[in-house]
C-alpha positions as CSV (number, residue, x, y, z in Angstrom):
1,M,116.0,-7.4,80.9
2,N,114.9,-3.6,82.0
3,T,116.2,-2.5,85.5
4,P,114.0,0.0,87.6
5,H,116.1,2.8,86.0
6,D,115.5,2.0,82.5
7,V,111.7,2.0,83.2
8,I,111.7,5.3,85.0
9,E,114.1,6.9,82.3
10,R,111.3,6.0,79.7
11,R,108.5,7.4,81.7
12,I,110.0,10.4,83.1
13,D,111.3,13.3,81.0
14,T,113.0,16.5,82.2
15,S,110.5,18.6,82.9
16,Q,108.9,16.0,85.3
17,T,112.3,15.7,86.9
18,K,112.6,18.9,87.3
19,Y,109.1,19.3,89.0
20,L,110.0,15.9,91.3
21,L,113.3,17.1,92.4
22,G,112.2,20.9,93.2
23,E,114.8,23.7,93.3
24,L,116.6,22.1,96.2
25,G,116.8,18.6,94.6
26,I,118.7,20.4,91.5
27,Q,120.8,22.4,93.7
28,T,121.8,19.2,95.3
29,L,122.4,17.6,92.1
30,A,124.7,20.1,91.0
31,L,126.4,20.5,94.2
32,I,127.5,16.6,94.1
33,N,128.4,17.1,90.5
34,E,130.8,19.8,91.7
35,G,132.6,17.3,93.9
36,C,130.3,17.2,97.3
37,S,130.2,13.4,97.9
38,S,128.6,13.4,101.4
39,D,125.8,14.8,103.5
40,D,128.4,16.8,105.6
41,E,130.2,18.4,102.6
42,L,126.3,19.3,101.0
43,K,125.0,20.9,104.3
44,F,128.6,22.7,104.7
45,L,128.4,24.3,101.3
46,S,124.7,25.2,101.1
47,T,121.6,25.8,102.9
48,I,120.4,22.2,102.6
49,S,119.3,20.6,106.0
50,Q,119.7,16.6,106.8
51,S,115.9,16.2,106.8
52,C,116.0,17.6,102.9
53,L,119.1,15.4,102.2
54,D,116.9,12.3,103.6
55,V,114.4,12.9,100.9
56,K,116.4,14.2,98.2
57,I,119.3,11.4,97.8
58,P,117.0,8.6,97.8
59,L,114.8,10.5,95.3
60,L,118.0,11.5,93.1
61,S,119.3,7.8,93.2
62,T,115.8,6.3,92.3
63,L,115.5,8.6,89.3
64,G,118.9,7.4,88.3
65,L,120.7,10.6,88.7
66,I,123.3,9.8,91.2
67,E,124.9,6.8,92.6
68,R,126.6,5.7,95.9
69,S,130.1,4.6,95.8
70,E,133.0,3.9,98.2
71,S,134.3,7.6,97.9
72,G,130.6,9.1,98.6
73,Y,127.7,10.3,96.0
74,V,128.8,10.4,92.1
75,V,126.3,12.1,89.3
76,V,125.9,9.5,86.5
77,E,125.5,10.2,82.9
78,R,121.8,10.7,83.3
79,G,122.4,13.3,86.1
80,K,124.8,15.0,83.8
81,N,122.4,15.3,80.8
82,F,119.6,16.3,83.4
83,L,121.4,19.3,84.4
84,S,122.8,20.0,81.2
85,E,119.3,20.6,80.0
86,V,117.7,22.4,82.9
87,R,120.8,24.3,83.7
88,G,122.2,25.1,80.2
89,W,125.7,24.0,81.0
90,Q,128.0,21.3,80.4
91,A,127.8,19.1,83.7
């Protein structure tokens, strides 16, 4: 059975994901990948506002790039692959 993330994964490629996220969304994903696990940490280490996070975090989750765990936000394999493609480095 297909999950919503399976359907999204088949329909949205890297360039479309990059367009949907914008530079702040990609920056947010990269910060989470580097260890930021909460809104407070993301705001402290960047210029991202809470209102932007209120939009970007659900979008990252819906696109299947991050998940919320007990310890906070975590980049999943799809998110790491996306970062590798757009940033040109191993995530």
